C-alpha positions in Angstrom: 26.0 103.0 105.4 30.0 102.4 105.3 32.0 105.5 105.9 35.2 104.0 105.8 37.9 105.7 103.3 39.0 103.8 100.4 41.4 105.5 98.8 43.7 106.9 101.5 46.0 105.5 104.6 45.2 105.4 107.9 47.5 106.6 110.6 48.3 103.1 111.9 49.1 102.4 108.4 51.7 105.4 107.8 53.1 104.6 111.3 53.9 101.1 110.4 55.1 101.9 106.3 57.7 104.3 108.0 58.8 101.5 111.0 58.9 99.6 107.9 61.3 102.0 105.7 63.5 102.9 109.2 64.5 99.0 109.4 65.0 98.3 106.0 67.6 101.4 105.9 69.2 100.2 109.8 70.0 97.0 107.6 71.3 98.2 104.4 73.3 101.1 105.1 76.0 99.9 107.5 76.3 96.8 104.8 76.6 99.4 102.0 79.6 101.2 104.2 81.1 98.1 105.0 81.5 96.6 101.8 84.8 98.8 101.2 86.1 97.8 104.4 85.5 93.9 104.0 87.8 94.0 100.8 90.5 95.7 102.9 91.9 92.5 103.6 92.5 91.1 100.0 94.1 94.3 99.1 96.6 93.6 102.3 97.3 90.3 101.3 97.8 91.7 97.8 100.6 94.2 99.2 101.5 91.4 102.0 102.9 89.5 98.7 104.0 92.5 97.2 106.5 92.3 100.3 108.3 89.1 100.4 108.4 89.6 96.0 110.3 92.9 96.9 112.4 91.3 99.4 113.2 88.5 97.4 114.5 90.4 94.2 116.5 92.6 97.3 118.0 89.0 98.1 119.4 88.8 94.5 120.3 92.6 93.8 122.2 93.6 96.6 119.9 94.7 99.3 118.4 97.1 96.1 114.6 97.2 95.2 113.7 97.2 91.9 114.0 100.3 90.4 114.7 101.7 87.0 115.1 105.3 88.7 118.8 106.9 87.9 121.0 109.0 89.5 122.0 112.6 89.6 125.5 114.0 88.8 126.7 113.9 92.3 125.8 110.4 92.2 122.5 110.6 94.3 119.5 108.7 93.9 116.5 111.4 92.0 114.3 112.4 94.7 111.8 114.2 92.8 110.5 111.2 91.0 108.5 111.2 88.0 105.1 109.2 86.5 105.9 106.1 85.8 109.0 105.7 87.8 107.4 103.3 90.2 105.1 101.5 87.6 108.6 100.5 85.8 109.7 99.2 89.2 106.3 97.3 90.2 106.9 96.1 86.3 110.1 94.4 86.9 108.4 92.2 89.6 106.4 90.2 87.4 108.8 90.0 84.4 111.7 88.7 86.6 109.4 86.4 87.8 109.0 87.5 91.7 105.1 88.2 91.1 103.3 85.4 89.2 99.8 86.4 89.7 99.0 89.2 87.4 95.6 89.7 89.6 98.2 90.9 92.6 98.1 94.5 90.6 94.5 95.0 91.0 92.8 96.2 94.8 89.6 94.1 94.8 88.0 97.7 94.9 90.3 99.8 92.6 88.3 99.0 89.6 90.9 98.2 87.1 89.9 99.6 83.5 91.2 96.2 82.0 92.0 93.0 83.1 95.5 92.9 84.9 95.6 89.1 83.4 94.9 90.0 80.4 97.8 89.1 78.2 97.4 91.2 74.9 97.3 94.6 77.5 99.7 96.4 79.5 103.2 95.3 80.4 104.2 91.5 79.0 101.1 89.6 80.5 100.2 91.8 83.9 98.5 94.2 81.7 100.2 96.7 83.8 99.5 100.0 83.0 98.8 103.4 85.0 95.3 102.8 84.1 94.8 99.6 85.5 97.4 99.3 88.7 95.9 99.7 91.4 99.2 100.4 93.3 102.2 102.9 93.7 105.6 102.4 94.8 108.8 104.2 95.8 111.4 102.8 93.8 114.4 104.5 95.4 115.1 102.2 98.5 117.3 99.6 99.9 116.3 96.9 102.8 118.7 98.6 104.6 116.7 102.1 105.2 114.7 102.6 108.1 112.0 99.5 108.5 109.0 101.8 109.2 109.6 103.7 105.7 106.5 103.2 103.4 107.4 101.7 100.2 104.2 101.2 98.1 101.0 101.9 99.1 96.9 102.2 97.2 98.0 104.6 93.7 97.6 108.2 94.7 94.4 110.4 93.8 95.1 111.9 90.6 92.8 114.9 92.1 95.7 116.1 94.2 98.8 114.7 96.0 97.2 115.1 99.7 94.3 113.3 98.7 93.5 109.3 100.1 94.4 107.1 97.1 90.7 106.3 95.3 90.7 102.6 96.4 88.4 101.8 99.1 86.2 104.5 97.8 88.6 107.2 99.4 88.4 106.2 102.9 92.0 105.3 103.0 94.9 103.3 101.8 97.1 100.1 102.9 101.0 100.9 103.3 103.5 98.5 102.8 106.6 99.3 104.6 110.1 98.2 104.3 110.3 95.4 106.5 107.1 94.0 104.9 104.5 94.5 107.0 101.0 95.9 106.0 99.0 98.5 108.2 95.8 100.7 106.9 95.6 104.2 107.3 92.9 106.5 107.1 95.3 109.8 106.0 98.2 110.0 103.9 100.9 111.2 106.3 102.5 108.1 107.3 105.6 106.6 107.7 109.2 107.3 108.5 109.2 110.9 110.0 105.2 111.0 109.3 105.8 112.3 106.0 103.1 112.7 103.2 103.8 109.6 101.0 102.2 111.6 97.7 104.2 114.5 97.7 107.6 114.5 96.6 107.9 117.9 98.6 107.4 116.4 102.4 109.9 114.1 101.9 111.7 113.9 105.3 114.3 114.1 105.0 115.4 115.0 101.9 117.0 111.4 100.6 116.1 108.4 98.8 116.9 106.8 103.0 114.2 108.7 104.4 112.1 110.1 102.1 108.8 108.5 100.5 106.9 109.3 97.5 104.9 106.4 96.4 104.1 107.1 92.6 102.6 105.0 89.8 
């Protein structure tokens, strides 16, 4: 008489199944976790090209970076930037020919709503709109301002000024500085005076020269 059960697993078989699942998880989970980090270099490359474009623009416009931001009654640059000011500055880089590849406006992990290169959407051929542009920009600066001032970064998170950019899964943001170098940060307090780059109330000192307020 055969007493072996045909409707279940032996203890040895269960152990084999559990070990197999554990091995697969050990391989797959780190790969998924690295998905965003492996795209950071391409994002950094995008920002470095923006850094070159910003400085080429400034060479042609008296050391001023592209801006449509006005001045107050005292002749000083407006500190409290509003939504759209940064995007308008970035638009000038494309429409005036300093950025030729519209796809630079999209971080590889930013998941833009539309193709930035689509000629029928957004600003000119760039498709540069708040919905599909992955970067924010502080349009108040000159090349003569402190080199360690952040001038461009991943776009702000709409959930809060002190939250990481939604780029890269909210893990952090690449930040472009006035001198052209790019650094990855897992926090939003960076740059000149270690100020909060997405919050105008934390601009220290309260002037365009030392302040950093990245806006779309």
